[in-house]
N, C-alpha and C positions, 0 to 999 in steps of 0.2 A: 694208218695215220703217216704223215710223212711230213718229216721237217726238212728246211734247207738253211745252212750254215756255211758258209764260206766255200759255196760251189759243192759243198756235197748233199748228196740225199740221202737221208735216212728213213726208213718204209718197216714200219712195222705193223702188222696186219693181224687183227682178231679171225678168228676162224667166224666165218660167217653161217651161223646157224640159229635158228627160232627161238630156241631155249638156250640162255647160256651153259656152257659147261665148264666147269672148274676144271684148270688145268693138272696135270701131273708133273707134280717139283718132284724132280728127283736129285736127292742130296747129292754133295759135292764130288764123292767118289763115283757113283754113277753118271753124274751128268758128264764126269771126264774120261766115264770110258763110252760113252754116246757120242762124243766130240770126239775121240781118235776113231771112232768108226766111223764115221761123217769124214773124216780127213782122209781116211783107205779111201773111201768110195770115191770121193770129190777127186782125189790123185788117180785114180784108175781111169775117172772121166775125163778129166780134166789136167792130162798129161805134162802141159806148161805151166800149170798152177804154181805159185811160191805159197808152201807150208811155212815156213820160218817168218816169225815178226822181224823187220828190219827198224831202225829207227824211221823212217817215214810212215810204216805201217801203223810205229806206235803214236807216234805224232796225228795221225789220220783216225787213228782211237781216239785218242785224247778229245779231237775235232769231236768227232761223232757224236760222244761224250757229253758235249759241254751245246751241241744241238740238239740231244735228247733232253737234257734238261732244261734249255732255255724253253721248250714247246711244252714243259709238263708232264714229259712222258716219264714215267718211273718205272723203272726196271729192277722188280724186288724177287726176280728169281732166274734161276739161268734158261738162255732161250738163244735161238741163232737169233741174230738181226743181221741183214743186208746192207751193206755201206756202199753209195756208187760218188764215185766222183765223175761229174760229166763234162769238168773243164776239158775242151779240145785238145788240149796237152798232156791229158794225163789218161783219162777214160779208163778208169778202172772199177772194178767191184773187189770187195774183200765181204767173205762170209766169216759173221765173228758171232763167238761165244758169248753171250756177255752175262 
């Protein structure tokens, strides 16, 4: 599912399977540990990436949250969300643990 809001594209894609499979829901400590492992791997493969959240990143996350809510997307468990700003002056992506 893709939602557009203020120039941002928010993509959530369920796994395409014939039979739906219930996702593994990690409790917060395990989700945090999984996020740390992903951060380390991401930094290793994308050395120019910024890991720390700036004020602009917080604003972008809030806009993405609004886009998801406006599109009726419910994020009821920790999951990775790819947020893309396609504005020609920005051209950025954020990989967010939501």
